[in-house]
C-alpha positions in Angstrom: 15.7 13.5 16.9 13.1 11.0 15.9 11.7 11.0 12.4 8.3 9.9 11.2 7.9 8.3 7.8 4.7 7.0 6.4 3.6 5.4 3.1 0.2 4.7 1.7 0.0 1.3 0.1 -2.5 1.3 -2.7 -2.7 0.5 -6.4 -2.0 3.0 -9.1 -5.6 2.8 -10.2 -7.0 3.7 -6.8 -6.1 7.4 -7.3 -9.0 9.8 -7.6 -7.8 10.9 -11.1 -9.1 7.5 -12.5 -12.5 7.8 -10.9 -14.2 8.9 -14.1 -12.6 6.2 -16.2 -12.6 3.1 -13.9 -15.1 1.8 -11.4 -14.0 -0.3 -8.5 -15.6 -3.3 -10.3 -12.8 -3.0 -12.9 -9.9 -3.1 -10.4 -9.6 -6.9 -10.2 -9.0 -7.1 -13.9 -6.1 -4.6 -13.9 -2.5 -5.6 -13.4 -1.2 -5.1 -9.9 1.9 -3.0 -9.3 1.7 -2.7 -5.5 3.7 -5.8 -4.6 6.8 -5.0 -6.7 6.9 -1.4 -5.7 6.3 -2.0 -2.0 9.0 -4.7 -1.9 11.4 -2.3 -3.6 10.6 0.3 -1.0 11.0 -2.3 1.8 14.5 -3.2 0.5 15.5 0.5 0.4 14.3 1.0 4.0 16.2 -2.2 5.1 19.4 -0.9 3.4 19.2 2.3 5.3 18.0 0.6 8.6 14.9 2.8 8.7 11.4 1.8 9.8 8.2 3.4 8.8 4.4 3.1 9.1 2.6 1.6 6.1 -1.1 2.6 5.7 -2.6 -0.2 3.6 -5.9 0.1 1.8 -8.2 -2.7 2.8 -8.8 -3.7 -0.8 -5.0 -4.3 -1.1 -4.7 -6.1 2.2 -7.4 -8.6 1.2 -5.6 -9.5 -2.0 -2.0 -9.1 -0.9 -2.0 -10.8 2.6 1.6 -12.1 2.2 2.8 -8.6 1.4 1.1 -7.2 4.5 2.7 -9.9 6.7 6.1 -9.1 5.1 5.8 -5.4 6.0 5.2 -6.3 9.6 7.8 -9.0 9.6 10.4 -6.5 8.5 9.7 -4.4 11.6 7.4 -1.8 10.2 4.1 -0.5 11.7 0.9 -1.2 9.9 -2.1 1.1 9.7 -5.4 1.0 7.9 -6.0 3.5 5.1 -9.7 2.6 4.7 -11.1 0.0 2.5 -11.8 1.8 -0.7 -11.3 5.4 -1.8 -14.8 6.8 -1.9 -15.6 10.5 -1.8 -17.7 11.6 1.1 
């Protein structure tokens, strides 16, 4: 049996719950947590010899290029999760 495992790679402040409190212009001033949490996840997947698909928000990909390269270098698939979260 083949399993599918996917993760969205985005900052904690990208969630819709913060929409009324933060604008995307504020994001660059906030501390990033995505690198540390994604590396922790990558280490866990390596330990269990599991690969996954990582859907990276474009905003993160622009600012964390080494992290995106590392995801791919560790054998995982990359996907685009849009550039910004904007309601349609």
